[in-house]
C-alpha positions as CSV (number, residue, x, y, z in Angstrom):
1,X,101.9,139.1,113.6
2,X,103.9,141.7,115.4
3,X,104.1,140.9,119.6
4,X,101.2,138.0,119.0
5,X,102.5,134.3,119.7
6,X,101.1,131.0,120.5
7,X,98.0,131.8,118.0
8,X,97.2,130.3,115.0
9,X,94.0,131.9,113.9
10,X,93.9,136.0,114.4
11,X,91.3,138.3,113.3
12,X,92.1,142.3,112.6
13,X,89.7,145.0,113.6
14,X,89.2,147.0,110.1
15,X,91.8,149.6,111.7
16,X,94.7,146.5,111.1
17,X,94.9,146.2,115.0
18,X,94.1,142.7,116.5
19,X,90.7,142.1,117.7
20,X,91.9,140.6,121.2
21,X,88.5,139.3,121.8
22,X,88.7,136.4,119.1
23,X,90.9,133.3,120.1
24,X,89.6,129.7,118.9
25,X,93.3,129.5,119.9
26,X,94.0,125.7,117.7
27,X,97.3,123.7,118.8
28,X,98.1,123.1,115.3
29,X,98.2,125.4,111.7
30,X,95.0,126.5,110.4
31,X,95.2,126.1,106.3
32,X,91.7,126.8,105.6
33,X,89.1,129.4,106.9
34,X,85.8,129.8,105.0
35,X,83.3,132.3,106.3
36,X,79.8,131.0,106.1
37,X,76.7,133.3,105.1
38,X,75.8,133.0,109.0
39,X,78.8,134.5,110.0
40,X,80.2,131.2,111.6
41,X,83.7,130.3,110.3
42,X,85.1,127.1,109.1
43,X,88.7,126.0,110.1
44,X,90.8,123.1,108.3
45,X,94.2,122.4,108.6
46,X,96.3,120.4,110.7
47,X,95.1,121.4,114.5
48,X,93.6,118.4,116.7
49,X,92.2,121.0,119.4
50,X,90.2,124.1,119.6
51,X,90.1,126.3,122.7
52,X,91.4,123.4,124.3
53,X,88.5,120.9,122.8
54,X,89.2,118.1,120.6
55,X,88.2,118.7,117.2
56,X,90.9,116.4,114.5
57,X,91.4,118.7,112.0
58,X,88.5,120.3,111.0
59,X,86.0,122.7,113.1
60,X,83.8,125.1,113.1
61,X,83.7,128.8,115.2
62,X,81.0,131.2,116.3
63,X,81.6,134.6,114.7
64,X,82.8,135.8,118.6
65,X,86.2,132.8,117.8
66,X,83.9,130.8,120.5
67,X,83.7,126.9,119.2
68,X,80.6,125.9,117.9
69,X,79.9,122.8,120.0
70,X,77.3,121.1,117.8
71,X,79.7,120.6,114.6
72,X,82.4,118.0,115.1
73,X,83.1,115.8,111.8
74,X,86.2,114.3,113.1
75,X,88.9,113.4,110.1
76,X,91.6,111.2,110.5
77,X,94.2,113.2,109.1
78,X,95.0,117.0,107.9
79,X,92.0,118.9,106.0
80,X,93.7,121.4,103.9
81,X,90.5,122.9,101.8
82,X,87.7,123.6,102.5
83,X,84.8,125.4,100.0
84,X,80.7,125.6,100.6
85,X,78.3,125.3,97.8
86,X,75.2,127.8,97.0
87,X,73.5,125.2,99.1
88,X,75.5,125.2,102.0
89,X,77.1,121.9,101.6
90,X,80.8,121.7,102.5
91,X,83.2,120.7,100.6
92,X,86.4,119.5,101.8
93,X,89.9,118.4,100.7
94,X,93.1,117.1,102.2
95,X,95.3,113.8,103.6
96,X,92.4,112.1,105.4
97,X,90.9,108.8,104.4
98,X,88.2,109.3,106.9
99,X,86.0,112.0,107.8
100,X,82.4,112.0,109.7
101,X,82.8,108.6,110.3
102,X,82.7,107.2,106.8
103,X,85.9,106.0,104.7
104,X,86.4,109.0,102.1
105,X,89.4,109.2,100.3
106,X,91.2,112.9,100.3
107,X,88.1,114.8,99.4
108,X,84.5,114.7,100.8
109,X,81.1,116.6,101.2
110,X,78.3,116.7,104.2
111,X,75.4,118.7,105.2
112,X,75.8,121.9,106.8
113,X,75.8,120.5,110.2
114,X,78.8,118.5,109.2
115,X,76.5,115.2,110.7
116,X,75.2,112.5,109.3
117,X,71.8,111.7,109.3
118,X,70.1,111.0,112.6
119,X,69.1,107.4,111.6
120,X,70.8,106.1,108.0
121,X,71.1,102.0,108.0
122,X,72.1,102.1,104.2
123,X,75.1,104.9,104.4
124,X,74.1,106.9,101.8
125,X,73.9,110.4,104.0
126,X,70.1,110.1,103.9
127,X,67.3,109.6,106.7
128,X,65.7,106.4,106.2
129,X,62.3,105.6,107.6
130,X,61.7,103.0,110.3
131,X,60.1,101.7,112.9
132,X,60.2,99.5,116.0
133,X,57.2,97.1,116.4
134,X,57.5,96.4,120.6
135,X,54.3,94.5,121.0
136,X,56.2,91.8,118.3
137,X,60.1,92.8,118.8
138,X,60.1,94.0,115.0
139,X,62.0,96.3,113.5
140,X,60.9,97.7,110.0
141,X,63.4,99.5,108.1
142,X,62.7,101.1,104.9
143,X,66.1,102.2,103.1
144,X,66.6,105.2,101.2
145,X,68.6,103.5,98.7
146,X,66.0,101.4,97.4
147,X,62.7,102.6,99.1
148,X,61.9,99.1,99.9
149,X,61.0,98.2,103.4
150,X,62.8,94.5,105.1
151,X,61.8,93.3,108.8
152,X,64.5,92.4,111.3
153,X,63.2,90.5,114.5
154,X,65.2,91.7,117.5
155,X,64.0,92.6,121.0
156,X,60.5,92.0,122.3
157,X,60.9,92.9,126.0
158,X,58.1,95.3,127.1
159,X,60.9,97.4,128.6
160,X,63.1,97.4,125.3
161,X,64.2,101.1,124.0
162,X,65.3,101.3,120.6
163,X,68.6,103.1,120.9
164,X,70.1,103.1,117.6
165,X,73.1,104.9,116.8
166,X,76.4,104.1,114.9
167,X,78.7,102.2,117.3
168,X,81.3,100.7,114.9
169,X,81.5,103.8,112.8
170,X,81.4,102.4,109.5
171,X,78.9,105.2,108.3
172,X,75.8,102.8,109.0
173,X,72.6,103.2,111.5
174,X,73.3,100.2,113.8
175,X,70.0,98.1,115.2
176,X,70.1,98.5,119.4
177,X,68.2,98.1,122.1
178,X,68.3,99.3,125.7
179,X,66.3,96.8,127.7
180,X,65.6,98.9,131.1
181,X,64.5,95.3,133.0
182,X,67.9,94.2,133.7
183,X,69.9,97.1,132.9
184,X,71.7,95.8,129.2
185,X,72.3,96.8,126.0
186,X,72.1,95.2,122.9
187,X,73.9,95.6,119.8
188,X,74.0,94.8,116.3
189,X,77.0,95.9,114.3
190,X,75.9,97.0,110.8
191,X,79.3,95.3,109.7
192,X,79.2,92.2,111.2
193,X,75.6,91.5,111.7
194,X,76.4,90.3,115.0
195,X,74.6,91.0,117.8
196,X,77.0,91.8,121.3
197,X,75.5,92.6,125.1
198,X,76.5,95.3,127.2
199,X,75.3,95.3,131.3
200,X,75.1,99.4,131.9
201,X,72.2,100.4,133.8
202,X,69.6,99.4,135.5
203,X,68.1,101.8,137.9
204,X,64.1,102.1,137.0
205,X,64.7,106.0,136.2
206,X,67.9,105.8,133.8
207,X,67.5,106.7,130.3
208,X,69.7,106.2,127.5
209,X,71.4,108.7,125.6
210,X,73.7,107.5,122.9
211,X,75.7,109.5,121.4
212,X,79.1,110.2,120.0
213,X,80.8,112.1,123.1
214,X,84.5,111.9,122.3
215,X,84.3,112.7,118.5
216,X,85.7,109.5,117.1
217,X,82.8,109.1,115.2
218,X,81.5,106.3,117.4
219,X,78.1,106.3,118.9
220,X,78.7,105.7,123.0
221,X,77.0,104.0,125.5
222,X,75.7,106.3,128.1
223,X,72.4,107.0,130.5
224,X,71.0,109.9,132.2
225,X,69.8,108.7,135.4
226,X,66.7,110.5,136.4
227,X,66.6,109.9,140.3
228,X,69.6,111.5,141.3
229,X,70.5,113.6,138.1
230,X,73.2,112.2,137.2
231,X,75.2,111.0,133.5
């Protein structure tokens, strides 16, 4: 593009001039562009950052070119093609073998938000019904793939708080607890079934907020310390 350097994605005005207010700033080639009905733009390619923020090979930007921070499926290698289904689900193809924290060889489909269900113990990308009965330290889980519930004994301390998440990145929700009385996390990875403890926290005002903060497809341990307003 004439007299424009350092850009991997540009937008032109209706008269063919450069839209200087639109600059997602990918750090490598953008190979696929898809416009959603809401004006947001899906990007696939060889890039690993958009606007200086890590986005591995797939991203979405708002109509003004700013990064959609809520969308981050994160592939492990190049996304070459993206397509939208009529139901707004997203089809992607490329050289990846993992995307959105799940093994998918070269082609995948995911929901419009690019995320897995909040609680998905069987990895079928559907939310499972589950509850934690604190009075007896028991979990009751109904897998959407079978419709049959099963109990799991794990916990029981009055201060236990469920902190489920995909801590091992296998695409399945892991049973986990934060024991506020001693500031300890107890996590049971679905890949091993063996729990491990992590000492982190202990202040009475601590609120557990696990999430995938670095976009690697795994839940990270995190706390918000309300007493001092710190994460």
